[in-house]
C-alpha positions as CSV (number, residue, x, y, z in Angstrom):
1,M,2.4,-20.7,9.8
2,G,2.8,-23.5,12.4
3,L,4.6,-26.3,10.9
4,K,4.1,-30.0,11.4
5,T,6.8,-31.3,13.8
6,F,4.4,-34.1,14.4
7,L,5.0,-35.3,11.0
8,K,8.7,-36.2,11.6
9,K,9.9,-39.4,10.4
10,E,11.6,-42.2,12.5
11,H,14.5,-42.8,9.9
12,K,17.9,-41.2,10.2
13,T,18.3,-37.8,8.4
14,P,21.2,-35.5,8.1
15,S,21.9,-33.5,11.2
16,Q,21.2,-29.8,11.3
17,D,24.7,-28.5,10.7
18,E,25.0,-30.9,7.5
19,A,21.6,-29.6,6.2
20,A,22.4,-26.0,6.9
21,S,23.5,-25.4,3.3
22,H,22.9,-27.0,0.1
23,Y,26.2,-25.8,-1.3
24,P,29.6,-27.0,-0.6
25,A,31.4,-24.5,1.6
26,S,33.8,-23.1,-1.3
27,E,31.2,-23.1,-3.9
28,K,28.7,-21.0,-1.4
29,D,31.6,-18.8,-0.6
30,G,32.3,-17.9,-4.2
31,I,28.8,-17.3,-4.9
32,E,28.6,-14.6,-1.9
33,E,31.7,-13.0,-3.1
34,A,30.8,-12.8,-6.5
35,H,27.8,-10.8,-5.7
36,G,29.3,-8.7,-3.0
37,H,27.7,-10.2,-0.1
38,N,29.3,-10.6,3.3
39,T,30.4,-14.0,3.9
40,D,30.5,-13.9,7.5
41,I,27.3,-12.6,8.9
42,R,25.7,-14.3,11.8
43,T,22.2,-14.1,13.2
44,G,23.3,-15.1,16.3
45,W,21.8,-17.7,18.9
46,T,18.7,-19.2,17.4
47,G,17.4,-21.8,19.7
48,D,13.9,-22.7,19.1
49,G,13.4,-19.4,17.1
50,Y,12.5,-21.2,13.9
51,A,9.1,-22.3,13.2
52,G,8.2,-25.8,14.2
53,A,11.3,-26.3,16.3
54,S,11.4,-28.5,19.3
55,E,11.5,-26.6,22.6
56,Y,14.7,-28.5,23.4
57,P,16.6,-28.1,20.1
58,N,19.9,-29.6,21.6
59,A,18.4,-33.0,22.5
60,T,20.3,-35.8,21.2
61,G,19.4,-36.9,17.5
62,E,17.0,-33.7,17.1
63,N,16.7,-32.8,13.5
64,Y,14.0,-30.6,12.3
65,R,14.9,-30.9,8.7
66,T,12.1,-33.8,8.0
67,L,9.8,-32.7,5.1
68,G,9.6,-34.1,1.6
69,R,7.8,-32.6,-1.4
70,W,4.3,-34.0,-0.5
71,R,4.0,-33.3,3.2
72,A,5.5,-29.8,2.2
73,C,2.8,-29.4,-0.4
74,V,0.0,-30.3,2.5
75,I,1.7,-27.8,4.8
76,L,1.6,-25.1,2.1
77,I,-2.2,-25.9,1.4
78,T,-3.2,-25.7,5.4
79,I,-1.3,-22.4,5.5
80,E,-3.0,-20.6,2.8
81,V,-6.5,-22.3,2.0
82,G,-8.4,-20.6,5.0
83,I,-10.9,-17.9,5.8
84,G,-9.6,-15.8,2.8
85,I,-11.7,-17.9,0.5
86,L,-14.7,-16.7,2.1
87,S,-14.6,-13.3,0.5
88,L,-13.7,-14.3,-3.2
89,P,-17.5,-14.6,-4.3
90,S,-18.3,-11.1,-3.4
91,A,-15.0,-10.1,-5.3
92,L,-16.5,-11.8,-8.3
93,Q,-19.7,-10.0,-7.8
94,T,-17.9,-6.7,-8.1
95,L,-15.5,-7.3,-10.7
96,G,-17.7,-9.5,-12.7
97,L,-17.1,-13.2,-13.6
98,I,-14.5,-13.0,-16.2
99,P,-12.3,-10.1,-14.6
100,G,-12.6,-11.9,-11.2
101,I,-11.5,-15.2,-12.6
102,I,-8.4,-13.4,-14.5
103,A,-7.6,-11.9,-11.1
104,I,-7.6,-15.1,-9.3
105,L,-5.3,-16.5,-12.0
106,G,-3.0,-13.4,-11.9
107,F,-2.4,-13.5,-8.1
108,G,-1.9,-17.2,-8.2
109,G,0.6,-16.8,-11.0
110,L,2.4,-13.7,-9.3
111,T,2.6,-15.5,-6.0
112,T,4.1,-18.7,-7.7
113,Y,6.7,-16.5,-9.2
114,C,7.4,-14.6,-5.8
115,G,7.7,-18.2,-4.2
116,F,10.6,-19.0,-6.6
117,I,12.2,-15.8,-5.8
118,L,11.9,-16.9,-1.7
119,L,13.5,-20.1,-2.9
120,Q,16.4,-18.3,-4.5
121,F,16.9,-16.1,-1.5
122,Y,16.9,-19.1,0.7
123,Q,19.5,-20.9,-1.4
124,R,21.8,-18.1,-1.0
125,Y,21.3,-17.5,2.6
126,P,20.2,-21.2,3.9
127,M,20.4,-19.8,7.6
128,V,17.1,-17.8,7.5
129,T,14.1,-19.2,9.0
130,N,11.4,-16.7,8.3
131,L,11.1,-13.4,6.4
132,V,12.4,-11.1,9.3
133,D,15.5,-13.0,9.3
134,C,16.0,-12.3,5.7
135,A,15.5,-8.5,6.2
136,L,19.0,-8.7,8.1
137,Y,20.9,-9.6,5.1
138,V,19.1,-7.3,2.9
139,G,19.1,-4.0,5.0
140,G,20.9,-4.9,8.2
141,K,19.4,-4.6,11.8
142,P,17.3,-1.5,11.4
143,F,15.5,-3.2,8.5
144,E,15.2,-6.3,10.5
145,Y,13.7,-4.4,13.5
146,F,11.4,-2.6,11.2
147,L,10.0,-5.8,9.6
148,S,9.8,-7.6,12.8
149,V,7.4,-4.8,14.1
150,A,5.4,-5.0,10.8
151,F,5.2,-8.8,11.3
152,V,3.8,-8.9,14.6
153,F,1.0,-6.1,13.7
154,N,0.1,-8.2,10.4
155,L,-0.5,-11.1,12.6
156,V,-2.5,-9.1,14.8
157,L,-4.8,-7.7,12.1
158,I,-5.2,-11.3,10.8
159,C,-6.1,-12.5,14.2
160,A,-8.8,-9.6,14.4
161,S,-10.3,-10.5,11.3
162,V,-10.5,-14.1,12.5
163,N,-12.4,-13.3,15.7
164,I,-14.6,-10.7,13.7
165,T,-15.8,-14.0,11.7
166,M,-16.1,-15.5,14.9
167,S,-18.5,-12.9,16.3
168,V,-20.4,-13.1,13.1
169,A,-21.0,-16.9,13.7
170,L,-21.8,-16.6,17.2
171,N,-24.1,-13.8,16.6
172,T,-25.8,-15.9,13.8
173,L,-26.0,-19.2,15.5
174,S,-27.4,-17.4,18.8
175,N,-29.8,-14.8,16.9
176,H,-27.6,-12.0,18.7
177,A,-28.1,-13.3,22.1
178,L,-25.3,-11.0,23.5
179,C,-23.6,-7.7,22.9
180,T,-21.3,-8.1,19.9
181,V,-18.4,-6.8,21.9
182,A,-19.0,-9.9,24.4
183,F,-19.1,-12.1,21.5
184,M,-15.6,-10.6,20.3
185,A,-14.3,-11.1,23.8
186,F,-15.0,-14.8,23.9
187,P,-13.1,-16.0,21.1
188,H,-10.2,-13.9,22.1
189,I,-10.2,-15.6,25.7
190,V,-10.2,-18.9,24.1
191,C,-7.6,-18.3,21.7
192,W,-5.5,-16.9,24.4
193,L,-5.9,-20.2,26.6
194,L,-5.2,-22.2,23.4
195,C,-1.7,-20.3,23.0
196,I,-0.5,-21.2,26.7
197,P,1.3,-24.2,25.7
198,R,4.7,-23.4,24.5
199,K,5.4,-26.0,22.1
200,L,4.2,-25.8,18.4
201,T,3.0,-29.4,18.1
202,F,-0.5,-28.8,19.1
203,A,-0.7,-25.8,17.0
204,A,0.7,-27.5,13.9
205,A,-2.2,-30.2,14.0
206,A,-4.5,-27.3,14.0
207,G,-3.6,-26.5,10.4
208,W,-5.3,-29.6,9.2
209,V,-8.5,-28.7,11.3
210,C,-8.6,-25.1,9.8
211,T,-8.7,-26.3,6.2
212,I,-10.8,-29.4,6.5
213,S,-13.4,-27.1,8.5
214,T,-13.3,-24.2,6.1
215,V,-13.7,-26.6,3.0
216,A,-16.6,-28.6,4.7
217,A,-18.6,-25.1,5.4
218,V,-17.9,-24.0,2.0
219,L,-19.0,-27.2,0.5
220,V,-22.2,-27.1,2.6
221,V,-23.1,-23.6,1.3
222,M,-22.4,-24.7,-2.2
223,I,-24.8,-27.9,-2.0
224,A,-27.4,-25.8,-0.3
225,L,-27.3,-23.0,-2.9
226,G,-27.6,-25.6,-5.6
227,I,-30.7,-27.2,-3.9
228,S,-32.6,-24.2,-2.4
229,G,-31.1,-21.1,-3.9
230,P,-29.7,-18.0,-2.1
231,Q,-31.1,-16.2,1.0
232,A,-32.8,-13.7,-0.9
233,P,-36.4,-11.6,-1.0
234,P,-39.4,-13.7,-2.9
235,G,-39.3,-13.2,-6.5
236,F,-35.5,-12.8,-6.6
237,N,-33.9,-14.1,-9.8
238,V,-30.3,-15.0,-9.7
239,S,-28.1,-13.2,-12.6
240,I,-24.4,-12.9,-13.0
241,T,-22.5,-10.4,-14.5
242,L,-19.7,-11.4,-16.9
243,V,-18.0,-8.0,-16.9
244,G,-18.6,-5.8,-14.0
245,K,-18.5,-1.8,-13.8
246,P,-17.1,-1.3,-10.4
247,T,-16.2,2.3,-9.0
248,F,-12.3,2.7,-8.1
249,V,-12.9,2.0,-4.5
250,E,-14.7,-1.3,-5.3
251,T,-12.4,-2.3,-7.7
252,V,-9.4,-2.0,-5.3
253,N,-11.2,-3.5,-2.4
254,A,-12.1,-6.4,-4.5
255,L,-8.6,-7.0,-5.6
256,L,-7.3,-6.6,-2.0
257,N,-9.9,-9.4,-0.8
258,I,-8.1,-11.8,-3.6
259,A,-4.7,-11.0,-2.5
260,F,-5.7,-11.7,1.0
261,A,-6.5,-15.2,0.0
262,F,-2.9,-15.7,-1.2
263,A,-1.1,-14.3,1.7
264,G,0.5,-17.5,2.7
265,N,3.8,-16.8,1.0
266,Q,5.0,-15.0,4.0
267,S,5.5,-18.5,5.5
268,F,7.2,-20.1,2.7
269,I,10.7,-19.5,4.0
270,S,9.9,-21.3,7.4
271,V,8.6,-24.3,5.5
272,M,11.9,-24.4,3.3
273,A,13.9,-24.3,6.7
274,E,12.4,-27.5,7.5
275,M,12.6,-29.6,4.1
276,K,15.2,-32.2,3.6
277,N,16.3,-30.9,0.3
278,T,14.9,-27.8,-0.3
279,P,16.0,-26.9,-4.2
280,R,14.9,-30.3,-5.1
281,D,11.5,-30.7,-3.2
282,F,10.1,-27.2,-2.8
283,P,9.5,-26.3,-6.4
284,P,7.2,-29.3,-7.2
285,A,5.5,-28.7,-3.8
286,L,4.9,-25.2,-4.7
287,F,3.6,-25.8,-8.1
288,M,0.9,-28.6,-6.7
289,Q,-0.1,-26.2,-3.8
290,K,-0.6,-23.3,-6.1
291,A,-2.4,-25.3,-8.8
292,F,-4.8,-27.0,-6.0
293,E,-5.4,-23.4,-4.6
294,V,-6.1,-21.8,-7.7
295,V,-8.4,-24.5,-8.7
296,I,-10.4,-24.4,-5.6
297,Y,-10.6,-20.7,-5.4
298,I,-12.1,-20.5,-8.8
299,I,-14.6,-23.4,-8.1
300,V,-15.9,-22.0,-4.9
301,A,-15.9,-18.2,-6.1
302,C,-17.7,-19.2,-9.5
303,V,-20.1,-21.9,-8.0
304,I,-21.3,-19.7,-5.2
305,Y,-21.4,-16.6,-7.1
306,G,-23.3,-18.3,-9.8
307,L,-25.8,-19.8,-7.7
308,A,-26.5,-16.7,-5.5
309,G,-25.9,-13.9,-8.0
310,D,-26.2,-10.5,-6.6
311,A,-27.7,-12.1,-3.2
312,V,-24.0,-13.1,-2.4
313,K,-22.4,-12.0,0.7
314,S,-18.9,-11.6,2.7
315,P,-18.3,-13.9,4.1
316,A,-19.9,-16.3,1.7
317,L,-21.5,-18.7,4.0
318,G,-24.1,-15.8,4.9
319,S,-25.2,-16.4,1.0
320,A,-26.9,-19.8,1.7
321,P,-30.6,-20.1,3.2
322,R,-30.7,-19.2,7.0
323,I,-30.7,-22.9,8.5
324,T,-27.8,-23.8,6.3
325,A,-25.8,-20.9,6.8
326,K,-26.0,-21.5,10.4
327,I,-25.0,-25.0,9.9
328,A,-22.1,-23.8,7.9
329,Y,-21.0,-21.2,10.6
330,G,-21.2,-24.1,13.1
331,I,-18.8,-26.1,10.9
332,L,-16.6,-23.0,10.7
333,I,-16.0,-22.5,14.4
334,P,-12.9,-25.1,14.6
335,S,-11.5,-23.3,11.6
336,V,-11.7,-19.8,13.2
337,L,-10.2,-21.0,16.5
338,G,-7.6,-23.0,14.9
339,T,-6.6,-20.1,12.7
340,G,-6.3,-18.1,15.7
341,L,-4.3,-20.7,17.5
342,V,-1.7,-21.0,14.7
343,I,-1.1,-17.5,14.1
344,G,-1.4,-16.2,17.7
345,I,1.0,-18.8,18.5
346,T,3.5,-17.8,15.8
347,A,3.4,-14.2,17.0
348,I,3.8,-15.1,20.7
349,K,6.6,-17.4,19.9
350,Y,8.5,-14.7,17.7
351,M,8.1,-12.1,20.3
352,Y,9.2,-14.4,23.2
353,I,12.2,-15.7,21.3
354,T,13.2,-12.0,20.3
355,I,12.9,-10.8,23.6
356,M,14.7,-13.7,25.4
357,R,17.5,-13.7,23.0
358,N,18.4,-10.0,24.1
359,T,17.8,-10.6,27.8
360,K,18.3,-14.2,29.1
361,P,19.2,-16.3,26.1
362,D,20.1,-19.0,28.4
363,Q,16.8,-19.4,29.9
364,V,14.7,-19.4,26.6
365,N,14.2,-23.1,27.0
366,V,13.9,-23.3,30.6
367,H,10.4,-23.6,32.4
368,N,10.4,-21.3,35.4
369,A,8.3,-18.5,36.8
370,F,10.3,-15.7,34.7
371,T,9.7,-17.7,31.5
372,W,6.1,-18.3,32.0
373,T,5.3,-14.9,33.0
374,M,6.9,-13.7,29.8
375,W,5.0,-16.3,27.6
376,V,1.5,-15.7,29.5
377,G,2.1,-11.9,29.4
378,L,2.9,-11.6,25.7
379,G,0.2,-13.9,24.9
380,A,-2.4,-11.5,26.8
381,L,-0.9,-8.4,25.1
382,F,-1.1,-10.1,21.6
383,W,-4.9,-11.0,22.2
384,I,-5.6,-7.6,24.0
385,A,-4.3,-5.6,20.9
386,S,-6.3,-7.9,18.5
387,F,-9.6,-7.4,20.7
388,I,-9.0,-3.7,20.4
389,I,-8.6,-3.7,16.8
390,S,-11.4,-6.2,16.2
391,N,-13.7,-4.0,17.9
392,A,-12.5,-0.7,16.6
393,I,-12.9,-2.1,13.1
394,P,-15.8,-4.4,13.3
395,I,-16.4,-5.1,9.7
396,F,-15.0,-8.4,8.0
397,S,-14.3,-6.9,4.6
398,S,-12.9,-3.8,5.8
399,I,-10.2,-5.2,8.2
400,L,-9.3,-7.9,5.5
401,N,-8.8,-5.0,3.0
402,I,-6.8,-2.9,5.5
403,S,-4.7,-5.9,6.3
404,S,-4.0,-6.4,2.8
405,A,-3.1,-3.0,2.0
406,I,-0.7,-2.1,4.7
407,F,1.1,-5.5,5.2
408,I,0.0,-8.4,3.2
409,S,0.9,-6.6,-0.1
410,W,4.2,-6.3,1.0
411,F,4.9,-9.7,2.5
412,T,3.5,-11.4,-0.3
413,F,4.7,-9.2,-3.3
414,G,6.8,-6.3,-2.4
415,L,9.4,-7.8,-0.2
416,T,10.1,-10.6,-2.7
417,S,11.2,-8.2,-5.6
418,I,13.3,-6.4,-3.0
419,F,14.9,-9.5,-2.6
420,W,15.4,-10.2,-5.9
421,L,16.8,-7.0,-6.6
422,H,19.2,-7.7,-3.5
423,L,20.4,-10.9,-5.1
424,N,20.6,-9.6,-8.7
425,W,21.5,-5.7,-8.3
426,K,24.8,-5.9,-10.2
427,T,23.5,-8.3,-13.0
428,Q,20.0,-7.0,-13.4
429,W,20.7,-5.5,-16.8
430,S,23.1,-7.8,-17.9
431,S,21.2,-9.9,-20.7
432,P,17.7,-9.8,-21.9
433,R,16.4,-12.3,-19.6
434,Q,17.6,-10.2,-16.4
435,K,16.1,-7.2,-18.0
436,A,12.9,-8.7,-18.3
437,L,13.0,-10.1,-14.8
438,A,14.2,-6.8,-13.5
439,V,11.0,-5.0,-15.3
440,L,8.8,-7.7,-13.9
441,N,10.0,-7.0,-10.4
442,Y,9.9,-3.3,-10.7
443,A,6.4,-3.7,-12.0
444,I,5.5,-5.9,-9.1
445,M,7.0,-3.4,-6.6
446,M,4.9,-0.5,-8.2
447,M,1.9,-2.8,-7.9
448,T,2.6,-3.2,-4.3
449,I,3.0,0.4,-3.7
450,F,-0.4,1.0,-5.6
451,L,-2.2,-1.8,-3.5
452,M,-0.9,-0.1,-0.3
453,V,-1.5,3.5,-1.0
454,G,-4.7,3.1,-3.0
455,G,-6.0,0.1,-1.0
456,L,-5.5,2.1,2.3
457,Y,-7.7,5.1,0.8
458,T,-10.2,2.8,-0.6
459,S,-10.4,0.6,2.5
460,L,-10.9,3.7,4.9
461,T,-13.3,5.3,2.4
462,A,-15.4,2.1,2.3
463,L,-15.3,1.8,6.0
464,I,-16.5,5.7,6.4
465,D,-19.3,4.8,3.7
466,I,-20.4,1.9,6.2
467,Y,-20.3,3.8,9.3
468,N,-22.4,6.7,7.7
469,N,-24.9,4.4,6.2
470,P,-28.1,4.7,8.1
471,E,-29.2,1.3,7.1
472,I,-26.3,-0.6,8.8
473,T,-26.8,-0.6,12.3
474,L,-22.9,-1.7,12.7
475,N,-21.8,1.8,12.5
476,G,-19.0,2.3,15.0
477,P,-16.2,0.9,17.2
478,F,-17.1,-1.1,20.3
479,T,-20.6,-1.6,19.4
480,C,-23.2,-4.0,20.9
481,A,-25.0,-3.8,17.3
482,D,-25.8,-7.3,15.5
483,N,-23.4,-8.1,12.9
484,S,-24.8,-11.4,12.2
485,I,-25.7,-12.2,8.4
486,F,-29.5,-12.0,8.9
């Protein structure tokens, strides 16, 4: 989400205007007109609206297109490999080892294909810098406004899940020393303070912290499980199921957990916008990122599930013995706060730019009482909304599933199929290859609708079952009950 402006090189690179399109002007116009697209569409003033942009975009020599394939690959990894990995072992427990691995491979392959669709769309419209910009060219201003609201709500839900994880960590480390609502409030206040600086440089560096912290915490759990076994009653024997027999609700929720782990596609356009040669360098960066990600996901999910068996928990850190789990949660804290910072400042920056474009576009980069009040106020509003939602749905797996069903299913899969149809509407049935791709994209759209409708039903059903379970103390919104893993 936040991109790495701090990775810029010293050498001279093409200007922003020169890099704005990878096609010669005449060739690009021909492509647009051949497909019936308006060649004179303008998004208006952009200022620092693109991710990772300097707060002073008009400074002499300033150029944000600095990424090659290797640094882009690293950024893609830090965007996607995060707290979503903590729900994968429990997904394997639900589905069974073999179906779980197939689901991870399947979602990995689909998100790779969807990444290529985003690349095709970016090559057609190289002026876009995020998914909301893409909506303007597909459905005009109404679709852009609709998607912008959905984009912000999606980030609110992700931040809510992040801070639920933080409350679990604090309750676990302190043996429930305070009311859980207080432990929800603390990380929200800290994240709000971290988001006060308006530049993205600080947030960009946090991406590294998130990934390293998450991987380190997971490694601690894997090693502890291999040495001491899982946190389980005496006499517990670890066993794994090759093919599970889950209910419909359990199956869909497990698939939504896996889909959440691949939710980084929604940021790929912003990465493309900062690459020096997107058509040449993005495909290998995408292949390397997806290969690394799928391998890591399968290893972590299989090892933790294989060593913990039915004692596996979600988040997965709770599967380890008590002391080790506490150490792992302590290591995870920088990742949780860093994720909140990156996602929060992305949402605040987007809202700020959008409002300022339509009110005082000449003051977007100005530091005065009005702009700082706007920035701090939007930050407070965003984190208050996240605090309310995280307390209304204080279950980690439930909020992940609801977020995946309503938003991530569309941002990761559904929208890319809509983009493909927009690019190929007149030629979708023109050849056997196009027909096959059309069928595939319609199938992806149907899958998205299924994940949204079925996923929302199963997520709410599972949440109601948790609230009605007398053995679970965390049985309602804004509760002080202990949500620690022990």
